[in-house]
VOGU-3710 file (C-alpha; in Angstrom, 3 decimals, decimal comma):
1> mdferrlflk> -33,951/27,613/-141,591  -35,354/30,646/-143,315  -34,271/31,278/-146,895  -34,728/34,701/-148,426  -37,248/34,593/-151,238  -35,215/36,678/-153,631  -31,609/37,756/-153,922  -31,355/41,138/-152,232  -29,087/43,349/-154,258  -27,143/44,802/-151,408
11> lalftgavtv> -24,895/43,281/-148,829  -26,275/43,118/-145,331  -25,015/42,101/-141,946  -26,347/38,665/-141,224  -26,832/36,533/-138,165  -25,375/33,395/-139,672  -28,156/32,035/-141,883  -27,474/30,327/-145,205  -27,459/33,128/-147,745  -27,325/33,749/-151,460
21> spfaaalfwp> -24,308/33,715/-153,693  -22,553/35,667/-156,379  -22,502/33,655/-159,629  -21,712/30,207/-158,279  -21,124/28,349/-161,483  -21,173/24,663/-160,640  -23,314/22,012/-158,990  -20,304/20,336/-157,363  -17,868/21,374/-154,656  -14,716/20,190/-152,887
31> epegrkgggs> -14,890/17,874/-149,909  -15,195/19,603/-146,536  -12,109/19,915/-144,345  -11,781/16,800/-142,184  -14,417/14,797/-144,152  -12,285/13,319/-146,935  -13,595/9,847/-147,676  -16,332/10,336/-145,120  -19,222/9,393/-147,398  -22,082/11,419/-148,789
41> igvkvdldra> -23,645/14,173/-146,725  -27,308/14,970/-147,241  -29,340/15,182/-150,448  -28,031/17,360/-153,277  -30,679/19,133/-155,329  -30,398/19,005/-159,124  -32,632/21,770/-160,469  -32,448/20,327/-163,978  -34,455/17,384/-162,654  -36,837/19,402/-160,478
51> rflpgryggt> -40,490/18,558/-161,213  -43,366/20,402/-159,590  -46,464/18,645/-158,289  -49,888/20,288/-158,590  -50,226/22,317/-155,406  -52,849/22,282/-152,677  -54,115/25,510/-151,114  -54,048/25,977/-147,362  -51,763/24,905/-144,552  -49,176/26,693/-142,463
61> lldatssdpk> -45,390/26,734/-142,813  -43,518/26,953/-139,510  -40,106/28,602/-139,575  -37,732/30,425/-137,227  -35,478/33,467/-137,209  -32,872/34,383/-134,641  -33,602/38,087/-134,091  -36,382/40,644/-134,071  -36,339/43,038/-137,034  -34,812/46,469/-136,441
71> tfnlvlanet> -37,058/48,088/-139,045  -39,807/47,265/-141,534  -38,340/49,824/-143,959  -36,296/47,845/-146,496  -34,656/51,007/-147,814  -32,958/51,533/-144,470  -32,383/47,875/-143,533  -28,753/46,766/-143,252  -29,276/43,488/-141,416  -30,976/40,216/-142,271
81> ssteavgelf> -33,127/40,375/-139,156  -35,034/43,124/-141,032  -34,763/41,925/-144,632  -35,971/38,449/-143,653  -38,951/39,950/-141,837  -40,446/41,897/-144,753  -38,581/40,776/-147,875  -41,461/38,712/-149,213  -43,820/41,681/-149,118  -42,072/43,517/-151,949
91> egltdvdvkt> -40,766/42,939/-155,468  -38,453/44,616/-157,942  -38,642/45,235/-161,663  -36,458/42,161/-162,077  -35,660/39,059/-160,077  -32,900/36,464/-160,334  -33,624/32,904/-161,425  -31,689/30,765/-158,929  -31,402/28,000/-161,526  -29,666/30,088/-164,171
101> lkpvgalavg> -28,523/33,025/-161,984  -29,749/35,308/-164,764  -32,129/38,249/-164,333  -35,761/37,639/-165,253  -38,795/39,897/-165,311  -40,811/40,486/-162,142  -42,776/43,761/-162,060  -41,281/44,378/-165,500  -42,305/41,932/-168,250  -39,621/42,951/-170,719
111> wefkdgglrw> -37,065/45,562/-171,712  -34,958/46,873/-174,556  -31,868/49,054/-174,649  -30,946/51,816/-177,050  -28,034/54,163/-177,750  -25,412/51,555/-176,978  -26,951/50,689/-173,631  -27,370/54,253/-172,349  -31,180/54,151/-172,542  -33,258/51,249/-171,215
121> vfnlrrgvlw> -37,017/51,044/-171,683  -38,987/48,730/-169,389  -42,489/47,472/-170,053  -44,328/46,997/-166,770  -46,611/44,172/-165,743  -50,299/45,080/-165,998  -52,898/43,939/-163,514  -50,605/43,950/-160,478  -52,286/45,276/-157,342  -50,836/46,624/-154,137
131> fdgkpftadd> -52,138/44,977/-150,966  -54,679/47,802/-150,551  -56,141/47,173/-154,024  -54,528/50,159/-155,786  -52,962/49,353/-159,179  -49,201/49,253/-159,635  -48,059/51,696/-162,364  -45,039/53,539/-163,718  -45,613/56,267/-161,125  -44,570/53,841/-158,398
141> vvftyrdiyf> -41,325/52,975/-160,197  -40,354/56,587/-160,847  -41,229/57,544/-157,271  -39,224/54,634/-155,818  -36,051/55,512/-157,683  -36,225/59,284/-158,092  -37,711/60,184/-154,696  -36,410/57,384/-152,450  -33,325/55,524/-153,686  -31,752/58,478/-155,503
151> npkipnstrd> -32,786/61,029/-152,880  -29,611/62,445/-151,279  -31,533/63,012/-148,035  -32,252/59,261/-147,703  -28,969/57,357/-147,301  -29,334/53,809/-148,553  -27,267/50,971/-149,965  -29,319/50,620/-153,152  -28,288/54,114/-154,217  -24,631/53,075/-153,893
161> sfvvdgklpe> -25,139/50,204/-156,340  -26,364/52,570/-159,106  -23,591/55,177/-158,889  -21,184/55,202/-161,843  -18,469/57,869/-162,032  -20,271/59,685/-159,252  -23,496/59,944/-161,221  -26,925/58,313/-161,005  -29,345/57,307/-163,789  -32,332/59,458/-164,698
171> vrklssfqve> -35,706/57,750/-164,457  -38,772/58,962/-166,329  -42,283/57,792/-167,090  -43,113/57,135/-170,744  -46,656/55,883/-170,121  -48,651/54,303/-167,323  -46,867/51,004/-167,914  -43,544/52,010/-169,386  -40,489/53,658/-167,802  -37,083/54,653/-169,090
181> filpspfapl> -33,704/54,629/-167,343  -31,157/57,006/-168,893  -27,631/56,082/-167,817  -24,632/58,423/-167,551  -22,448/55,647/-169,003  -22,845/51,954/-169,845  -23,811/50,053/-166,693  -23,342/46,299/-166,958  -25,142/45,215/-163,746  -28,310/47,244/-164,347
191> lyslaapvfp> -30,707/44,292/-164,629  -29,414/42,797/-161,390  -29,608/46,121/-159,556  -33,233/46,577/-160,625  -34,264/43,685/-158,373  -34,375/46,314/-155,603  -37,904/46,529/-154,104  -40,445/48,932/-155,607  -42,656/50,899/-153,178  -46,158/52,430/-153,439
201> khvleeavks> -46,200/56,131/-154,243  -49,707/56,646/-152,864  -48,634/55,318/-149,461  -45,172/56,829/-148,986  -45,168/60,073/-151,003  -46,293/62,237/-148,107  -43,637/60,812/-145,784  -40,927/61,633/-148,343  -42,235/65,160/-148,983  -42,486/65,948/-145,272
211> gkfmetwtvs> -38,996/64,612/-144,544  -40,336/61,816/-142,334  -39,433/58,834/-144,492  -36,582/57,842/-142,178  -39,162/57,362/-139,403  -41,657/55,518/-141,630  -42,469/51,810/-141,410  -40,739/51,202/-138,103  -41,280/47,968/-136,184  -44,111/49,695/-134,307
221> tppekligtg> -46,029/50,226/-137,569  -49,232/48,131/-137,687  -48,608/45,319/-140,201  -51,635/46,302/-142,316  -49,847/49,593/-143,091  -47,051/47,749/-144,912  -48,214/47,802/-148,544  -46,417/45,707/-151,130  -47,130/43,498/-154,134  -45,416/40,304/-152,967
231> pyrlvkyepg> -46,836/36,816/-152,417  -47,303/37,279/-148,652  -48,573/40,001/-146,319  -47,369/40,501/-142,763  -50,493/40,353/-140,574  -49,126/40,064/-137,040  -45,904/40,810/-135,182  -45,332/40,004/-131,524  -41,831/41,230/-130,543  -39,683/38,461/-129,199
241> qflvyernrr> -42,267/35,838/-130,186  -43,280/35,557/-133,838  -44,226/37,113/-137,173  -47,300/35,839/-139,039  -47,861/36,112/-142,798  -50,895/35,370/-144,949  -51,142/34,571/-148,623  -51,748/37,478/-151,003  -54,875/36,193/-152,737  -54,428/38,679/-155,591
251> ywkfdqwgkr> -50,818/37,841/-156,355  -50,042/37,972/-160,070  -48,212/34,642/-160,512  -49,960/31,453/-161,713  -48,733/27,889/-162,044  -48,781/25,925/-165,308  -52,259/24,611/-164,464  -53,696/28,112/-164,168  -53,889/28,162/-160,357  -52,978/31,422/-158,635
261> lpyvekkvkf> -49,849/31,308/-156,489  -48,750/30,967/-153,760  -50,327/27,802/-152,404  -49,488/28,046/-148,691  -52,108/30,026/-146,773  -50,074/31,098/-143,757  -46,481/31,327/-142,598  -45,327/31,677/-139,014  -41,787/32,756/-138,243  -40,895/32,223/-134,584
271> ilpdkntqll> -38,236/34,489/-133,080  -35,845/32,081/-131,374  -32,423/33,575/-130,588  -31,061/30,305/-129,195  -30,092/27,824/-131,896  -30,482/24,880/-129,527  -34,086/25,904/-128,923  -34,665/25,893/-132,687  -33,174/22,393/-132,857  -35,429/21,089/-130,089
281> kfkageldfy> -38,509/22,579/-131,730  -37,565/21,067/-135,073  -37,098/17,635/-133,514  -40,476/18,019/-131,799  -42,145/18,757/-135,145  -42,823/22,404/-134,254  -40,706/23,795/-137,124  -40,649/22,781/-140,776  -37,094/23,988/-141,464  -33,829/23,960/-139,583
291> gvrgedypdl> -30,377/25,197/-140,633  -28,139/22,289/-139,639  -24,882/23,055/-137,837  -21,917/20,720/-138,164  -22,372/19,567/-134,587  -26,037/18,721/-135,275  -25,447/16,642/-138,364  -24,539/13,210/-136,898  -27,609/13,067/-134,659  -30,028/14,568/-137,191
301> srgersghyt> -28,813/12,347/-140,008  -29,608/9,272/-137,924  -33,138/10,505/-137,251  -34,224/11,425/-140,801  -36,497/8,442/-141,411  -38,145/8,315/-137,991  -38,426/12,109/-137,835  -39,986/12,378/-141,323  -37,548/14,995/-142,589  -34,783/15,272/-145,170
311> iynlgpslsa> -31,371/16,937/-144,860  -30,298/18,828/-147,993  -26,653/19,537/-148,814  -26,424/22,903/-150,585  -22,632/22,942/-150,818  -20,233/25,439/-149,239  -21,722/28,671/-148,047  -20,940/31,536/-150,370  -20,592/33,786/-147,356  -18,084/33,389/-144,554
321> dficfnqkrd> -17,638/34,976/-141,156  -14,742/37,385/-140,719  -12,928/39,483/-138,134  -12,925/43,231/-138,753  -10,665/45,690/-136,930  -12,029/49,223/-136,706  -9,973/51,767/-138,664  -12,255/54,778/-138,189  -9,835/57,295/-136,730  -12,217/59,388/-134,637
331> alpewkwklf> -13,701/56,272/-133,020  -10,464/54,962/-131,496  -7,534/56,045/-129,334  -4,714/57,163/-131,619  -2,466/54,231/-130,748  -5,164/51,700/-131,630  -5,951/53,442/-134,891  -2,271/53,347/-135,902  -2,053/49,678/-134,984  -5,250/48,534/-136,708
341> sdrrfrwams> -4,436/50,595/-139,814  -1,069/48,890/-140,262  -1,285/46,026/-142,736  1,381/44,091/-140,820  -0,872/43,981/-137,762  -3,784/42,637/-139,812  -1,466/40,055/-141,372  -0,377/38,988/-137,891  -4,005/38,660/-136,818  -4,789/36,617/-139,930
351> havdrkgivl> -1,882/34,271/-139,185  -3,305/33,916/-135,647  -6,618/32,520/-136,937  -6,579/28,724/-136,778  -8,966/28,264/-139,694  -8,548/24,508/-140,031  -8,928/24,042/-136,303  -12,088/26,166/-136,339  -13,535/24,090/-139,198  -12,843/20,888/-137,287
361> tvynglgfpv> -14,007/22,007/-133,841  -16,718/24,593/-134,575  -18,154/23,088/-137,764  -17,442/19,421/-136,991  -15,267/19,181/-140,099  -18,101/20,371/-142,365  -16,526/23,507/-143,736  -13,723/25,129/-145,691  -10,974/27,553/-144,570  -11,152/30,835/-146,488
371> ygpvtpanrl> -8,836/33,844/-146,634  -10,930/36,385/-148,522  -14,461/37,306/-149,626  -14,626/34,573/-152,298  -15,338/31,042/-151,052  -14,477/27,735/-152,825  -18,028/27,369/-154,159  -17,861/30,591/-156,169  -16,279/29,117/-159,278  -16,457/32,319/-161,286
381> ywdpnypkfp> -14,454/34,529/-158,923  -12,525/31,949/-156,912  -8,782/31,964/-157,619  -6,316/29,634/-155,811  -3,663/32,341/-156,226  -5,388/34,824/-153,920  -3,051/35,665/-150,972  -3,351/33,283/-148,013  -2,292/33,646/-144,387  -2,131/30,149/-142,880
391> ynlqraarll> -2,142/29,603/-139,141  1,367/30,384/-137,895  1,811/31,975/-134,478  5,581/32,293/-134,964  5,085/34,372/-138,101  2,410/36,413/-136,319  4,784/37,089/-133,420  7,515/38,181/-135,836  5,189/40,690/-137,496  4,154/42,070/-134,106
401> relglkdrng> 7,825/42,561/-133,189  8,310/44,475/-136,445  5,630/46,856/-135,168  7,631/47,443/-131,999  5,263/45,471/-129,784  6,875/43,643/-126,891  6,376/42,857/-123,205  8,194/45,797/-121,673  7,229/45,292/-118,017  7,201/41,512/-117,735
411> dgwletpdgh> 3,457/41,195/-117,082  2,938/38,781/-119,992  1,199/41,304/-122,260  2,588/43,197/-125,235  2,950/46,961/-125,053  3,360/49,584/-127,765  6,574/51,655/-127,911  4,758/54,440/-126,033  3,627/52,091/-123,267  0,027/51,145/-124,129
421> rveinlltns> -0,893/47,553/-123,307  -2,253/45,875/-126,449  -5,793/45,139/-125,290  -8,654/44,567/-127,717  -12,406/44,539/-127,153  -13,831/41,855/-129,454  -17,583/41,677/-130,149  -19,932/39,256/-131,889  -23,626/38,371/-131,772  -24,561/36,126/-128,883
431> nnqarvqtga> -27,199/34,151/-130,814  -24,604/32,654/-133,173  -22,836/29,884/-131,307  -20,304/29,306/-134,099  -19,117/32,907/-133,820  -19,009/32,695/-130,035  -16,868/29,544/-130,245  -14,658/31,122/-132,915  -14,142/34,171/-130,718  -13,084/31,991/-127,773
441> ifkydlkrlg> -10,508/30,187/-129,955  -9,169/33,478/-131,341  -8,946/34,951/-127,829  -6,906/31,953/-126,685  -4,432/32,239/-129,563  -4,002/35,989/-129,106  -3,264/35,382/-125,411  -0,436/33,099/-126,524  0,898/36,053/-128,539  0,615/38,394/-125,537
451> ikvnfqpldf> -2,494/40,277/-126,648  -5,305/40,650/-124,127  -8,801/40,174/-125,599  -11,990/41,187/-123,841  -14,556/39,069/-125,678  -18,187/40,198/-125,399  -21,088/38,568/-127,288  -24,019/40,995/-127,699  -27,615/40,994/-128,879  -27,510/41,105/-132,699
461> nnlvdkllht> -29,360/44,382/-133,156  -27,248/46,047/-130,463  -24,161/44,824/-132,284  -25,380/46,210/-135,614  -25,970/49,608/-133,988  -22,362/49,706/-132,796  -21,043/48,705/-136,211  -23,109/51,040/-138,366  -23,956/54,009/-136,180  -21,809/54,593/-133,085
471> hdfdaviigl> -18,706/52,728/-134,433  -18,041/51,821/-130,813  -15,927/48,697/-131,319  -12,304/47,585/-131,637  -12,931/44,336/-133,456  -15,916/42,203/-134,381  -16,721/38,731/-135,710  -19,644/39,039/-138,118  -20,707/38,075/-141,642  -22,233/39,622/-144,748
481> tasvdpnsgr> -24,768/38,261/-147,176  -23,684/37,957/-150,781  -25,388/39,040/-153,985  -25,477/37,847/-157,559  -23,373/40,627/-159,073  -20,274/41,993/-157,278  -21,407/45,532/-158,071  -24,095/45,067/-155,442  -21,270/44,900/-152,910  -20,158/48,450/-153,693
491> nvwmssgqlh> -21,482/49,579/-150,330  -18,899/47,274/-148,715  -15,874/47,522/-150,991  -16,058/51,148/-152,188  -14,418/53,524/-149,711  -17,530/55,725/-149,633  -19,852/52,806/-148,847  -22,036/52,643/-145,749  -20,918/49,041/-145,104  -17,212/49,709/-145,741
501> mwnpgqkkpa> -17,037/48,339/-142,254  -13,493/49,139/-141,171  -13,806/52,827/-142,184  -17,209/53,660/-143,740  -18,371/56,725/-145,636  -14,995/58,139/-146,671  -15,188/61,403/-148,612  -11,986/60,374/-150,423  -10,117/57,073/-150,152  -7,962/56,935/-147,016
511> tkweaevdrl> -5,368/54,678/-148,647  -3,933/54,051/-152,097  -5,161/50,472/-152,112  -8,733/51,546/-151,323  -8,521/54,062/-154,172  -7,457/51,269/-156,517  -10,325/49,019/-155,420  -12,680/51,966/-156,032  -11,242/52,376/-159,528  -11,574/48,692/-160,358
521> feeaaktldf> -15,198/48,555/-159,184  -16,027/51,681/-161,186  -14,394/50,288/-164,321  -16,051/46,889/-163,912  -19,514/48,466/-163,651  -18,976/50,140/-167,038  -17,406/47,116/-168,757  -19,892/45,218/-170,910  -17,430/42,464/-171,861  -18,253/39,822/-169,242
531> kkrvelykra> -14,824/38,165/-169,175  -13,132/41,513/-168,667  -15,562/42,338/-165,861  -14,672/39,103/-164,099  -10,954/39,862/-164,351  -11,444/43,376/-162,967  -13,335/42,064/-159,973  -10,743/39,337/-159,411  -8,014/41,990/-159,331  -10,030/43,919/-156,750
541> fwiicyqqpl> -10,554/40,791/-154,660  -6,803/40,023/-154,848  -6,041/43,436/-153,337  -8,671/42,920/-150,639  -7,205/39,501/-149,786  -3,707/40,999/-149,637  -4,697/43,907/-147,393  -6,922/41,821/-145,060  -9,313/44,604/-143,948  -11,733/41,753/-143,269
551> iyiaaplslv> -10,008/38,624/-141,987  -12,148/35,799/-143,349  -12,309/32,562/-141,399  -14,321/29,668/-142,815  -17,238/28,808/-145,067  -19,395/26,120/-143,449  -21,147/23,482/-145,501  -24,705/24,705/-145,991  -27,144/22,094/-144,720  -30,872/22,487/-144,211
561> aarnrvknyf> -33,370/20,005/-142,836  -36,993/20,190/-144,034  -40,049/18,163/-143,065  -41,242/15,760/-145,713  -44,728/17,305/-145,553  -43,237/20,309/-147,385  -43,699/19,603/-151,101  -42,189/21,288/-154,170  -39,252/22,359/-151,995  -35,998/22,746/-153,938
571> ptvwgtykpe> -33,417/24,580/-151,804  -30,103/25,872/-153,151  -27,339/27,945/-151,646  -28,679/30,848/-153,741  -32,232/30,633/-152,403  -35,259/28,412/-152,842  -36,237/27,601/-156,419  -39,731/28,980/-157,173  -40,805/29,151/-153,508  -44,385/30,169/-154,394
581> rifveptgre> -44,879/26,572/-155,606  -44,317/25,097/-152,130  -47,336/23,448/-150,516  -47,809/21,411/-147,362  -49,586/18,189/-146,615  -52,053/18,677/-143,742  -50,936/17,376/-140,329  -53,332/19,148/-137,970  -50,516/21,403/-136,747  -51,514/24,903/-137,843
591> gv> -49,222/27,141/-135,738  -50,212/30,489/-134,280
//
């Protein structure tokens, strides 16, 4: 199982991997559905007791991912297949400590704010080198924000996370190692947003000036052309086979014994779309990590000692799969748009989701039904009073009748008042078996209601293209990664956002409730009182739960198996704690 090295401060479509969380505030969680009294599951990591061993240089870590990247350009990436591929190559001014969930310095060593928080001065880390040996300076920071993220000709999710009242910060260089951000109004999540990757001016400036940035750093770019400051460099990419990374020998981090990090010399990430293939390779000792599905757990738990691996229990996932019905008017027949845009229809569909049954059958009881974007593990934003739509086909049928849907010709399928058979094309990604199984269950229950579902699993990158570019879909089962601060989800929840999946990029809110969510997110971004910010976001999440634009299904228990040869490994649901400290005991198995 691949864990992202840092918490990306945007939401991205994801294939189903364990992902990071917004402000989970506890090291305990409720028992999974169907497992009450079932005994302990896996090893729980207590970061307060984490102790690092002196590392050993060398070795190869063997991992897997389920899809090829769509791009090597992180600015344009909206899917984890891309962010996982090149995330470790780059760093931001800040990072997030997964132990405290607070921002810490990365390419910035410190900061101070002035004028009531409207001016922020950042002192940059000296001695940092890009992969090509050029020094990192303030010019790179100003270029990254002014010419890339804040460039209106380069649409990107990071830009969305910095907008307050329709305005962006100004960024200026004070010296070679000092920059200033001037804000249009107080901006509470600034330090979290500044974890966005910084890029080299000397490499990308010409592409921006010539208008070719959107075609820069594609998957056909030779890996040596990808210049970052991170702990690993991409050195080889064979589409459909693997990605190979090597240690950045000039990386700026050191351990407490004065040894330069990271320790591991090479990483290999095999591209294995089929989860069962990943499982077989893990059992055969050909992978060091494996994200454990509920169905895998009984067998894998019995083989821990003989297989020389450990299963870690990270608690409930802080992301959950959902069903989204397309509400983009020009992408649908008028009758479908009217139907999908009606809240009563979405309520009916939510009542038709057998969440508990899905937890028991798809996740082997190792999961939690959810009804909105906040899962049970997110103690800060979880509220038991959020609206819920329990499985109830009778109530769903009643709502559909209210919409005038009934079987008018006796063929067993519902029709609209103007005679259209209610037929839905449902998509998901074929390399996620849990979503495929969920789709089959949902299709069966909708058939019982008289709704015909054409269920089609697709290649993940093909699916993402339909969702984000052509909008050629009726409904989809997919998931989103989470981020530390809810403001980083603006590109999903704000009506103008690129990942406002049911109706993206609105020039003005299409509905009153979307306008209210916009207002709450804007107000929360400017509210410095933390408790008030939490309440504003909870009000926004209540509206989202009530309206059901995304019909959330279940949060599986996050389990990962890791070989015992992997030392200093402390996984959490928010990411791996200090992953540069990981080292491996030699086994003679050195990968590609």
